[in-house]
MOPAC internal coordinates of N, CA, C and O (Angstrom, degrees):
PM7 1SCF
backbone

  N    0.0000 0     0.00 0     0.00 0    0    0    0
  C    1.4500 1     0.00 0     0.00 0    1    0    0
  C    1.4994 1   112.59 1     0.00 0    2    1    0
  O    1.2310 1   121.13 1   -47.30 1    3    2    1
  N    1.3072 1   115.45 1   132.70 1    3    2    1
  C    1.4294 1   121.92 1  -176.35 1    5    3    2
  C    1.5384 1   110.01 1   -84.08 1    6    5    3
  O    1.2310 1   121.21 1   -34.85 1    7    6    5
  N    1.3596 1   115.30 1   145.15 1    7    6    5
  C    1.3868 1   119.09 1   172.69 1    9    7    6
  C    1.4893 1   113.23 1   -93.69 1   10    9    7
  O    1.2310 1   118.83 1    -9.07 1   11   10    9
  N    1.3098 1   119.84 1   170.93 1   11   10    9
  C    1.4265 1   121.68 1   179.97 1   13   11   10
  C    1.5286 1   112.07 1   -61.84 1   14   13   11
  O    1.2310 1   120.46 1   146.40 1   15   14   13
  N    1.3300 1   116.73 1   -33.60 1   15   14   13
  C    1.4440 1   121.52 1  -176.79 1   17   15   14
  C    1.5326 1   112.17 1   -70.72 1   18   17   15
  O    1.2310 1   119.68 1   160.61 1   19   18   17
  N    1.3703 1   118.21 1   -19.39 1   19   18   17
  C    1.4885 1   118.75 1  -179.56 1   21   19   18
  C    1.5969 1   113.45 1   -66.07 1   22   21   19
  O    1.2310 1   121.91 1   157.70 1   23   22   21
  N    1.3358 1   113.95 1   -22.30 1   23   22   21
  C    1.4371 1   115.58 1  -176.73 1   25   23   22
  C    1.5746 1   111.33 1  -102.72 1   26   25   23
  O    1.2310 1   120.83 1  -178.98 1   27   26   25
  N    1.3036 1   116.02 1     1.02 1   27   26   25
  C    1.4176 1   122.02 1  -173.42 1   29   27   26
  C    1.5305 1   113.08 1   -83.99 1   30   29   27
  O    1.2310 1   120.75 1   -51.19 1   31   30   29
  N    1.2913 1   116.18 1   128.81 1   31   30   29
  C    1.4714 1   121.09 1   179.95 1   33   31   30
  C    1.5173 1   107.42 1   -77.95 1   34   33   31
  O    1.2310 1   119.48 1   -46.29 1   35   34   33
  N    1.3348 1   118.60 1   133.71 1   35   34   33
  C    1.4242 1   123.28 1   179.96 1   37   35   34
  C    1.5474 1   105.59 1  -103.03 1   38   37   35
  O    1.2310 1   120.13 1   -65.98 1   39   38   37
  N    1.3110 1   117.36 1   114.02 1   39   38   37
  C    1.4631 1   120.54 1  -171.08 1   41   39   38
  C    1.5347 1   110.29 1   -84.49 1   42   41   39
  O    1.2310 1   119.62 1   165.15 1   43   42   41
  N    1.3376 1   118.34 1   -14.85 1   43   42   41
  C    1.4629 1   119.06 1   178.38 1   45   43   42
  C    1.5104 1   110.60 1   -68.62 1   46   45   43
  O    1.2310 1   117.04 1   126.26 1   47   46   45
  N    1.2943 1   123.24 1   -53.74 1   47   46   45
  C    1.4789 1   118.26 1   179.00 1   49   47   46
  C    1.5481 1   114.83 1   -64.11 1   50   49   47
  O    1.2310 1   120.04 1   154.23 1   51   50   49
  N    1.3204 1   117.53 1   -25.77 1   51   50   49
  C    1.4532 1   122.90 1   172.57 1   53   51   50
  C    1.5076 1   110.97 1   -65.49 1   54   53   51
  O    1.2310 1   121.16 1   133.98 1   55   54   53
  N    1.3154 1   115.38 1   -46.02 1   55   54   53
  C    1.4500 1   120.02 1  -177.97 1   57   55   54
  C    1.5962 1   108.99 1   -68.88 1   58   57   55
  O    1.2310 1   120.15 1   144.23 1   59   58   57
  N    1.3444 1   117.32 1   -35.77 1   59   58   57
  C    1.4450 1   122.15 1   176.52 1   61   59   58
  C    1.5741 1   110.33 1   -63.89 1   62   61   59
  O    1.2310 1   121.08 1   135.07 1   63   62   61
  N    1.2872 1   115.54 1   -44.93 1   63   62   61
  C    1.5248 1   120.68 1   174.11 1   65   63   62
  C    1.4955 1   112.09 1   -53.64 1   66   65   63
  O    1.2310 1   121.20 1   128.51 1   67   66   65
  N    1.3339 1   115.31 1   -51.49 1   67   66   65
  C    1.4630 1   119.78 1  -179.87 1   69   67   66
  C    1.5101 1   108.89 1   -61.18 1   70   69   67
  O    1.2310 1   117.93 1   135.25 1   71   70   69
  N    1.3335 1   121.55 1   -44.75 1   71   70   69
  C    1.4814 1   120.73 1   177.16 1   73   71   70
  C    1.4397 1   113.07 1   -58.35 1   74   73   71
  O    1.2310 1   119.88 1   134.38 1   75   74   73
  N    1.3373 1   117.83 1   -45.62 1   75   74   73
  C    1.4480 1   119.87 1  -177.43 1   77   75   74
  C    1.5333 1   112.37 1   -64.92 1   78   77   75
  O    1.2310 1   120.61 1   141.10 1   79   78   77
  N    1.3651 1   116.43 1   -38.90 1   79   78   77
  C    1.4473 1   120.83 1   176.43 1   81   79   78
  C    1.5036 1   110.93 1   -64.99 1   82   81   79
  O    1.2310 1   119.48 1   135.21 1   83   82   81
  N    1.3124 1   118.59 1   -44.79 1   83   82   81
  C    1.4971 1   121.02 1   178.04 1   85   83   82
  C    1.5223 1   113.70 1   -60.58 1   86   85   83
  O    1.2310 1   120.50 1   151.61 1   87   86   85
  N    1.3324 1   116.65 1   -28.39 1   87   86   85
  C    1.4056 1   119.83 1   177.86 1   89   87   86
  C    1.5559 1   115.57 1  -102.27 1   90   89   87
  O    1.2310 1   125.01 1  -165.25 1   91   90   89
  N    1.3318 1   107.98 1    14.75 1   91   90   89
  C    1.4813 1   118.11 1   173.81 1   93   91   90
  C    1.5763 1   111.38 1    54.04 1   94   93   91
  O    1.2310 1   120.45 1  -147.16 1   95   94   93
  N    1.2907 1   116.75 1    32.84 1   95   94   93
  C    1.4367 1   124.72 1   176.25 1   97   95   94
  C    1.5118 1   114.94 1    77.68 1   98   97   95
  O    1.2310 1   121.17 1   178.42 1   99   98   97
  N    1.2921 1   115.37 1    -1.58 1   99   98   97
  C    1.4877 1   121.29 1   176.66 1  101   99   98
  C    1.5058 1   112.44 1   -87.24 1  102  101   99
  O    1.2310 1   121.01 1  -100.69 1  103  102  101
  N    1.3171 1   115.68 1    79.31 1  103  102  101
  C    1.4470 1   118.78 1  -172.77 1  105  103  102
  C    1.5769 1   108.13 1  -136.84 1  106  105  103
  O    1.2310 1   122.28 1   -11.86 1  107  106  105
  N    1.2919 1   113.24 1   168.14 1  107  106  105
  C    1.4727 1   123.49 1   171.76 1  109  107  106
  C    1.4568 1   105.94 1  -109.91 1  110  109  107
  O    1.2310 1   118.35 1   -60.12 1  111  110  109
  N    1.3837 1   120.76 1   119.88 1  111  110  109
  C    1.3951 1   124.20 1  -172.95 1  113  111  110
  C    1.5443 1   108.94 1   -61.00 1  114  113  111
  O    1.2310 1   118.58 1   137.78 1  115  114  113
  N    1.3581 1   120.32 1   -42.22 1  115  114  113
  C    1.4587 1   121.11 1  -178.90 1  117  115  114
  C    1.4408 1   112.06 1   -59.11 1  118  117  115
  O    1.2310 1   119.47 1   136.23 1  119  118  117
  N    1.3988 1   118.62 1   -43.77 1  119  118  117
  C    1.4404 1   119.07 1   175.00 1  121  119  118
  C    1.4996 1   114.27 1   -60.31 1  122  121  119
  O    1.2310 1   119.09 1   146.69 1  123  122  121
  N    1.2966 1   119.35 1   -33.31 1  123  122  121
  C    1.4874 1   118.39 1   178.69 1  125  123  122
  C    1.4957 1   109.86 1   -73.51 1  126  125  123
  O    1.2310 1   118.78 1   138.30 1  127  126  125
  N    1.3335 1   119.94 1   -41.70 1  127  126  125
  C    1.4496 1   121.15 1  -173.60 1  129  127  126
  C    1.5756 1   110.75 1   -71.96 1  130  129  127
  O    1.2310 1   120.15 1   153.45 1  131  130  129
  N    1.3615 1   117.31 1   -26.55 1  131  130  129
  C    1.4012 1   119.81 1  -178.19 1  133  131  130
  C    1.5667 1   111.40 1   -67.99 1  134  133  131
  O    1.2310 1   120.82 1   153.60 1  135  134  133
  N    1.3014 1   116.05 1   -26.40 1  135  134  133
  C    1.4287 1   120.54 1   179.80 1  137  135  134
  C    1.5133 1   119.09 1   -71.93 1  138  137  135
  O    1.2310 1   120.34 1   171.66 1  139  138  137
  N    1.2798 1   116.96 1    -8.34 1  139  138  137
  C    1.5091 1   118.11 1  -171.97 1  141  139  138
  C    1.4985 1   112.85 1  -112.31 1  142  141  139
  O    1.2310 1   116.76 1  -178.48 1  143  142  141
  N    1.2160 1   123.77 1     1.52 1  143  142  141
  C    1.4558 1   124.96 1   173.82 1  145  143  142
  C    1.5015 1   118.29 1    65.40 1  146  145  143
  O    1.2310 1   121.60 1  -155.38 1  147  146  145
  N    1.2597 1   114.54 1    24.62 1  147  146  145
  C    1.4927 1   124.28 1   173.09 1  149  147  146
  C    1.5190 1   109.30 1  -126.09 1  150  149  147
  O    1.2310 1   120.52 1   -18.68 1  151  150  149
  N    1.2955 1   116.61 1   161.32 1  151  150  149
  C    1.4754 1   119.88 1  -179.29 1  153  151  150
  C    1.5726 1   110.10 1   -65.19 1  154  153  151
  O    1.2310 1   120.05 1   -25.93 1  155  154  153
  N    1.2997 1   117.50 1   154.07 1  155  154  153
  C    1.4297 1   123.99 1   178.34 1  157  155  154
  C    1.5888 1   108.44 1   -59.65 1  158  157  155
  O    1.2310 1   119.07 1   135.28 1  159  158  157
  N    1.2512 1   119.38 1   -44.72 1  159  158  157
  C    1.4427 1   123.82 1  -178.38 1  161  159  158
  C    1.4801 1   111.21 1   -64.68 1  162  161  159
  O    1.2310 1   117.97 1   139.20 1  163  162  161
  N    1.3780 1   121.47 1   -40.80 1  163  162  161
  C    1.4601 1   124.51 1   177.35 1  165  163  162
  C    1.5565 1   109.74 1   -67.84 1  166  165  163
  O    1.2310 1   121.14 1   140.25 1  167  166  165
  N    1.3017 1   115.42 1   -39.75 1  167  166  165
  C    1.4275 1   121.46 1   178.53 1  169  167  166
  C    1.5480 1   111.21 1   -62.72 1  170  169  167
  O    1.2310 1   121.22 1   135.76 1  171  170  169
  N    1.3252 1   115.27 1   -44.24 1  171  170  169
  C    1.4892 1   119.72 1   178.49 1  173  171  170
  C    1.5472 1   111.45 1   -64.55 1  174  173  171
  O    1.2310 1   120.63 1   138.27 1  175  174  173
  N    1.3414 1   116.41 1   -41.73 1  175  174  173
  C    1.5214 1   122.43 1  -179.72 1  177  175  174
  C    1.5257 1   109.65 1   -61.31 1  178  177  175
  O    1.2310 1   120.59 1   134.84 1  179  178  177
  N    1.3599 1   116.48 1   -45.16 1  179  178  177
  C    1.4373 1   118.38 1   179.32 1  181  179  178
  C    1.5120 1   114.14 1   -68.18 1  182  181  179
  O    1.2310 1   121.87 1   139.65 1  183  182  181
  N    1.3523 1   114.02 1   -40.35 1  183  182  181
  C    1.4710 1   116.88 1   175.74 1  185  183  182
  C    1.5170 1   112.30 1   -60.19 1  186  185  183
  O    1.2310 1   119.41 1   131.07 1  187  186  185
  N    1.2948 1   118.74 1   -48.93 1  187  186  185
  C    1.4452 1   122.52 1  -178.79 1  189  187  186
  C    1.5042 1   110.00 1   -62.75 1  190  189  187
  O    1.2310 1   118.98 1   138.94 1  191  190  189
  N    1.3342 1   119.56 1   -41.06 1  191  190  189
  C    1.4293 1   122.13 1   178.33 1  193  191  190
  C    1.5163 1   114.17 1   -62.00 1  194  193  191
  O    1.2310 1   121.46 1   140.47 1  195  194  193
  N    1.3230 1   114.81 1   -39.53 1  195  194  193
  C    1.4836 1   120.11 1  -178.98 1  197  195  194
  C    1.5111 1   115.64 1   -82.33 1  198  197  195
  O    1.2310 1   119.86 1   144.26 1  199  198  197
  N    1.3105 1   117.87 1   -35.74 1  199  198  197
  C    1.5069 1   122.73 1  -175.69 1  201  199  198
  C    1.5349 1   112.33 1  -103.29 1  202  201  199
  O    1.2310 1   119.49 1   151.96 1  203  202  201
  N    1.2890 1   118.58 1   -28.04 1  203  202  201
  C    1.4633 1   119.25 1  -179.67 1  205  203  202
  C    1.4913 1   119.40 1    98.05 1  206  205  203
  O    1.2310 1   120.44 1   171.42 1  207  206  205
  N    1.3152 1   116.76 1    -8.58 1  207  206  205
  C    1.4411 1   124.16 1   173.85 1  209  207  206
  C    1.5396 1   110.68 1  -141.25 1  210  209  207
  O    1.2310 1   120.17 1   -15.23 1  211  210  209
  N    1.3095 1   117.27 1   164.77 1  211  210  209
  C    1.4234 1   121.92 1   178.92 1  213  211  210
  C    1.4777 1   112.86 1   -63.95 1  214  213  211
  O    1.2310 1   119.14 1   -18.45 1  215  214  213
  N    1.3012 1   119.24 1   161.55 1  215  214  213
  C    1.5435 1   121.68 1   175.05 1  217  215  214
  C    1.4744 1   108.90 1   -61.98 1  218  217  215
  O    1.2310 1   119.69 1   139.57 1  219  218  217
  N    1.3643 1   118.19 1   -40.43 1  219  218  217
  C    1.4112 1   121.52 1  -176.96 1  221  219  218
  C    1.5354 1   111.74 1   -63.49 1  222  221  219
  O    1.2310 1   121.77 1   135.10 1  223  222  221
  N    1.3394 1   114.21 1   -44.90 1  223  222  221
  C    1.4529 1   120.38 1   177.73 1  225  223  222
  C    1.5206 1   112.54 1   -63.65 1  226  225  223
  O    1.2310 1   120.97 1   139.12 1  227  226  225
  N    1.2956 1   115.76 1   -40.88 1  227  226  225
  C    1.5242 1   119.57 1   179.97 1  229  227  226
  C    1.5632 1   107.10 1   -66.96 1  230  229  227
  O    1.2310 1   118.94 1   135.52 1  231  230  229
  N    1.2927 1   119.62 1   -44.48 1  231  230  229
  C    1.4480 1   121.16 1   178.95 1  233  231  230
  C    1.5586 1   109.89 1   -61.04 1  234  233  231
  O    1.2310 1   119.78 1   137.57 1  235  234  233
  N    1.2494 1   118.02 1   -42.43 1  235  234  233
  C    1.4879 1   120.36 1   176.25 1  237  235  234
  C    1.5228 1   113.23 1   -59.30 1  238  237  235
  O    1.2310 1   120.91 1   138.93 1  239  238  237
  N    1.2979 1   115.87 1   -41.07 1  239  238  237
  C    1.4337 1   124.66 1  -178.76 1  241  239  238
  C    1.5729 1   104.80 1   -63.02 1  242  241  239
  O    1.2310 1   121.22 1   125.38 1  243  242  241
  N    1.3360 1   115.27 1   -54.62 1  243  242  241
  C    1.4775 1   119.33 1  -176.81 1  245  243  242
  C    1.5783 1   109.24 1   -57.95 1  246  245  243
  O    1.2310 1   121.34 1   133.35 1  247  246  245
  N    1.3006 1   115.04 1   -46.65 1  247  246  245
  C    1.5041 1   117.53 1  -178.52 1  249  247  246
  C    1.5409 1   110.27 1   -62.64 1  250  249  247
  O    1.2310 1   120.22 1   138.19 1  251  250  249
  N    1.3456 1   117.18 1   -41.81 1  251  250  249
  C    1.4459 1   118.28 1   177.64 1  253  251  250
  C    1.5081 1   113.20 1   -61.68 1  254  253  251
  O    1.2310 1   119.24 1   138.43 1  255  254  253
  N    1.3288 1   119.05 1   -41.57 1  255  254  253
  C    1.4867 1   119.85 1   179.37 1  257  255  254
  C    1.5190 1   110.40 1   -66.14 1  258  257  255
  O    1.2310 1   119.61 1   140.33 1  259  258  257
  N    1.3358 1   118.35 1   -39.67 1  259  258  257
  C    1.4435 1   122.77 1   177.17 1  261  259  258
  C    1.5074 1   108.59 1   -60.86 1  262  261  259
  O    1.2310 1   118.68 1   129.56 1  263  262  261
  N    1.3088 1   120.12 1   -50.44 1  263  262  261
  C    1.4495 1   122.18 1  -176.41 1  265  263  262
  C    1.5619 1   110.79 1   -67.14 1  266  265  263
  O    1.2310 1   120.37 1   144.52 1  267  266  265
  N    1.3108 1   116.90 1   -35.48 1  267  266  265
  C    1.4696 1   120.15 1   173.90 1  269  267  266
  C    1.5213 1   109.70 1   -57.75 1  270  269  267
  O    1.2310 1   120.46 1   131.32 1  271  270  269
  N    1.3614 1   116.72 1   -48.68 1  271  270  269
  C    1.4323 1   119.77 1  -178.29 1  273  271  270
  C    1.5249 1   109.49 1   -63.15 1  274  273  271
  O    1.2310 1   120.02 1   141.24 1  275  274  273
  N    1.2801 1   117.57 1   -38.76 1  275  274  273
  C    1.5050 1   121.13 1  -179.39 1  277  275  274
  C    1.4995 1   110.50 1   -61.80 1  278  277  275
  O    1.2310 1   119.21 1   136.41 1  279  278  277
  N    1.3337 1   119.11 1   -43.59 1  279  278  277
  C    1.4159 1   125.08 1  -177.32 1  281  279  278
  C    1.5408 1   109.18 1   -61.79 1  282  281  279
  O    1.2310 1   121.00 1   138.84 1  283  282  281
  N    1.3243 1   115.69 1   -41.16 1  283  282  281
  C    1.3803 1   120.43 1  -179.78 1  285  283  282
  C    1.5173 1   114.39 1   -74.65 1  286  285  283
  O    1.2310 1   119.80 1   143.04 1  287  286  285
  N    1.3742 1   117.99 1   -36.96 1  287  286  285
  C    1.4146 1   123.24 1  -178.48 1  289  287  286
  C    1.5257 1   114.94 1   -77.41 1  290  289  287
  O    1.2310 1   121.79 1   150.40 1  291  290  289
  N    1.3457 1   114.18 1   -29.60 1  291  290  289
  C    1.4394 1   122.63 1  -176.95 1  293  291  290
  C    1.4841 1   111.77 1  -128.14 1  294  293  291
  O    1.2310 1   120.42 1  -109.63 1  295  294  293
  N    1.3419 1   116.80 1    70.37 1  295  294  293
  C    1.5224 1   119.63 1  -175.98 1  297  295  294
  C    1.5718 1   111.18 1   -67.78 1  298  297  295
  O    1.2310 1   119.20 1   163.82 1  299  298  297
  N    1.3008 1   119.14 1   -16.18 1  299  298  297
  C    1.4569 1   122.40 1   177.19 1  301  299  298
  C    1.4916 1   112.05 1   -78.96 1  302  301  299
  O    1.2310 1   118.44 1   154.07 1  303  302  301
  N    1.3456 1   120.57 1   -25.93 1  303  302  301
  C    1.4376 1   124.46 1  -178.73 1  305  303  302
  C    1.5486 1   110.79 1   -68.51 1  306  305  303
  O    1.2310 1   123.44 1   -44.74 1  307  306  305
  N    1.2919 1   111.00 1   135.26 1  307  306  305
  C    1.5039 1   113.86 1   178.65 1  309  307  306
  C    1.4966 1   113.83 1   -67.76 1  310  309  307
  O    1.2310 1   120.53 1   -29.17 1  311  310  309
  N    1.2674 1   116.59 1   150.83 1  311  310  309
  C    1.5047 1   119.69 1  -178.82 1  313  311  310
  C    1.4862 1   109.63 1   -69.65 1  314  313  311
  O    1.2310 1   120.93 1   149.14 1  315  314  313
  N    1.3595 1   115.82 1   -30.86 1  315  314  313
  C    1.5054 1   121.11 1   178.57 1  317  315  314
  C    1.5543 1   109.00 1   -63.65 1  318  317  315
  O    1.2310 1   119.35 1   134.81 1  319  318  317
  N    1.3425 1   118.85 1   -45.19 1  319  318  317
  C    1.4425 1   124.00 1   178.73 1  321  319  318
  C    1.5442 1   110.55 1   -62.93 1  322  321  319
  O    1.2310 1   120.09 1   137.35 1  323  322  321
  N    1.3349 1   117.42 1   -42.65 1  323  322  321
  C    1.4469 1   121.96 1   177.31 1  325  323  322
  C    1.4749 1   109.66 1   -63.17 1  326  325  323
  O    1.2310 1   118.26 1   138.01 1  327  326  325
  N    1.3282 1   120.92 1   -41.99 1  327  326  325
  C    1.4626 1   126.54 1   176.06 1  329  327  326
  C    1.5459 1   109.56 1   -57.45 1  330  329  327
  O    1.2310 1   119.69 1   124.86 1  331  330  329
  N    1.3157 1   118.20 1   -55.14 1  331  330  329
  C    1.4979 1   121.43 1  -179.02 1  333  331  330
  C    1.4710 1   111.42 1   -59.37 1  334  333  331
  O    1.2310 1   119.92 1   132.10 1  335  334  333
  N    1.3227 1   117.76 1   -47.90 1  335  334  333
  C    1.4492 1   123.67 1  -177.82 1  337  335  334
  C    1.5465 1   112.71 1   -62.13 1  338  337  335
  O    1.2310 1   118.16 1   163.08 1  339  338  337
  N    1.2830 1   121.10 1   -16.92 1  339  338  337
  C    1.3948 1   123.18 1  -177.37 1  341  339  338
  C    1.5288 1   115.82 1  -122.09 1  342  341  339
  O    1.2310 1   122.43 1  -151.94 1  343  342  341
  N    1.3434 1   112.95 1    28.06 1  343  342  341
  C    1.4198 1   119.18 1   166.56 1  345  343  342
  C    1.5799 1   115.34 1    92.60 1  346  345  343
  O    1.2310 1   118.48 1  -178.18 1  347  346  345
  N    1.2839 1   120.50 1     1.82 1  347  346  345
  C    1.3994 1   126.09 1   177.27 1  349  347  346
  C    1.5484 1   112.11 1   -83.10 1  350  349  347
  O    1.2310 1   121.76 1   -34.08 1  351  350  349
  N    1.3129 1   114.24 1   145.92 1  351  350  349
  C    1.5024 1   114.42 1  -178.70 1  353  351  350
  C    1.5464 1   108.21 1   -82.90 1  354  353  351
  O    1.2310 1   120.10 1   153.43 1  355  354  353
  N    1.2853 1   117.41 1   -26.57 1  355  354  353
  C    1.4490 1   117.67 1  -178.57 1  357  355  354
  C    1.5784 1   109.19 1  -161.16 1  358  357  355
  O    1.2310 1   121.68 1    -5.14 1  359  358  357
  N    1.2227 1   114.38 1   174.86 1  359  358  357
  C    1.5186 1   121.99 1  -176.85 1  361  359  358
  C    1.5024 1   110.83 1   -64.56 1  362  361  359
  O    1.2310 1   120.50 1   146.53 1  363  362  361
  N    1.3177 1   116.64 1   -33.47 1  363  362  361
  C    1.4912 1   119.62 1  -179.48 1  365  363  362
  C    1.5323 1   111.81 1   -60.08 1  366  365  363
  O    1.2310 1   121.46 1   136.67 1  367  366  365
  N    1.3540 1   114.81 1   -43.33 1  367  366  365
  C    1.4719 1   115.85 1  -175.40 1  369  367  366
  C    1.5316 1   107.86 1   -69.07 1  370  369  367
  O    1.2310 1   120.02 1   138.19 1  371  370  369
  N    1.3257 1   117.56 1   -41.81 1  371  370  369
  C    1.5020 1   116.83 1   174.42 1  373  371  370
  C    1.4904 1   111.29 1   -55.80 1  374  373  371
  O    1.2310 1   118.38 1   133.04 1  375  374  373
  N    1.2465 1   120.69 1   -46.96 1  375  374  373
  C    1.4708 1   125.77 1  -175.28 1  377  375  374
  C    1.5298 1   105.81 1   -62.70 1  378  377  375
  O    1.2310 1   118.83 1   133.03 1  379  378  377
  N    1.3312 1   119.84 1   -46.97 1  379  378  377
  C    1.4573 1   120.80 1  -179.35 1  381  379  378
  C    1.4642 1   113.88 1   -59.54 1  382  381  379
  O    1.2310 1   120.31 1   129.71 1  383  382  381
  N    1.3724 1   117.02 1   -50.29 1  383  382  381
  C    1.4648 1   121.00 1   176.81 1  385  383  382
  C    1.5115 1   112.73 1   -60.81 1  386  385  383
  O    1.2310 1   119.71 1   140.05 1  387  386  385
  N    1.3802 1   118.16 1   -39.95 1  387  386  385
  C    1.4319 1   121.43 1  -175.82 1  389  387  386
  C    1.5341 1   107.17 1   -67.85 1  390  389  387
  O    1.2310 1   119.25 1   139.25 1  391  390  389
  N    1.2961 1   119.04 1   -40.75 1  391  390  389
  C    1.4978 1   122.90 1   179.30 1  393  391  390
  C    1.5035 1   109.00 1   -63.77 1  394  393  391
  O    1.2310 1   118.85 1   140.01 1  395  394  393
  N    1.2781 1   119.80 1   -39.99 1  395  394  393
  C    1.5011 1   122.91 1  -178.87 1  397  395  394
  C    1.5994 1   108.95 1   -63.83 1  398  397  395
  O    1.2310 1   122.73 1   139.28 1  399  398  397
  N    1.3376 1   112.38 1   -40.72 1  399  398  397
  C    1.5116 1   118.06 1  -173.81 1  401  399  398
  C    1.5196 1   112.24 1   -83.66 1  402  401  399
  O    1.2310 1   119.03 1   142.74 1  403  402  401
  N    1.2601 1   119.46 1   -37.26 1  403  402  401
  C    1.4672 1   124.15 1  -171.24 1  405  403  402
  C    1.5628 1   111.18 1  -111.40 1  406  405  403
  O    1.2310 1   119.45 1   162.99 1  407  406  405
  N    1.2500 1   118.65 1   -17.01 1  407  406  405
  C    1.4761 1   120.25 1  -177.68 1  409  407  406
  C    1.5099 1   111.47 1    71.88 1  410  409  407
  O    1.2310 1   119.46 1  -162.24 1  411  410  409
  N    1.3716 1   118.63 1    17.76 1  411  410  409
  C    1.4169 1   122.21 1   175.94 1  413  411  410
  C    1.4765 1   111.13 1  -149.88 1  414  413  411
  O    1.2310 1   119.51 1    -9.15 1  415  414  413
  N    1.2319 1   118.54 1   170.85 1  415  414  413
  C    1.5139 1   124.01 1  -177.63 1  417  415  414
  C    1.5835 1   107.77 1   -82.51 1  418  417  415
  O    1.2310 1   120.83 1   -32.22 1  419  418  417
  N    1.3468 1   116.02 1   147.78 1  419  418  417
  C    1.4501 1   115.48 1  -179.21 1  421  419  418
  C    1.5212 1   110.92 1   -64.37 1  422  421  419
  O    1.2310 1   118.30 1   149.68 1  423  422  421
  N    1.2536 1   120.84 1   -30.32 1  423  422  421
  C    1.5474 1   121.27 1   176.88 1  425  423  422
  C    1.5342 1   110.74 1   -61.72 1  426  425  423
  O    1.2310 1   118.50 1   157.20 1  427  426  425
  N    1.2903 1   120.47 1   -22.80 1  427  426  425
  C    1.4887 1   123.47 1  -179.62 1  429  427  426
  C    1.5143 1   109.28 1   -76.96 1  430  429  427
  O    1.2310 1   119.33 1   165.25 1  431  430  429
  N    1.3328 1   118.89 1   -14.75 1  431  430  429
  C    1.4517 1   120.32 1   178.65 1  433  431  430
  C    1.5302 1   113.69 1   -79.58 1  434  433  431
  O    1.2310 1   120.67 1   168.93 1  435  434  433
  N    1.2266 1   116.33 1   -11.07 1  435  434  433
  C    1.5456 1   120.05 1  -176.29 1  437  435  434
  C    1.5223 1   110.21 1   -80.03 1  438  437  435
  O    1.2310 1   120.10 1   180.00 1  439  438  437

């Protein structure tokens, strides 16, 4: 038997998804959760329930997809500049995340 809350749309995860997409995944989770007036734990629980992954995982996916498109659209742009422009501290962090997500090096996408 379904409860009333099963059909209820949760606007908080939807707003978080929009925010993450607008910022191309380059966000600080604490900054995001502080804007909604609920605890971080409650926010994370509601996000995972609605979206299926954690906010951090979702942001990493969005950032990866954005960087992947940048690499293809701007092959002349250095990977170091792409890394800095998208919140990475250095090229190594970009490469590590990219390899985890794509199974290949970012330079192989060109």
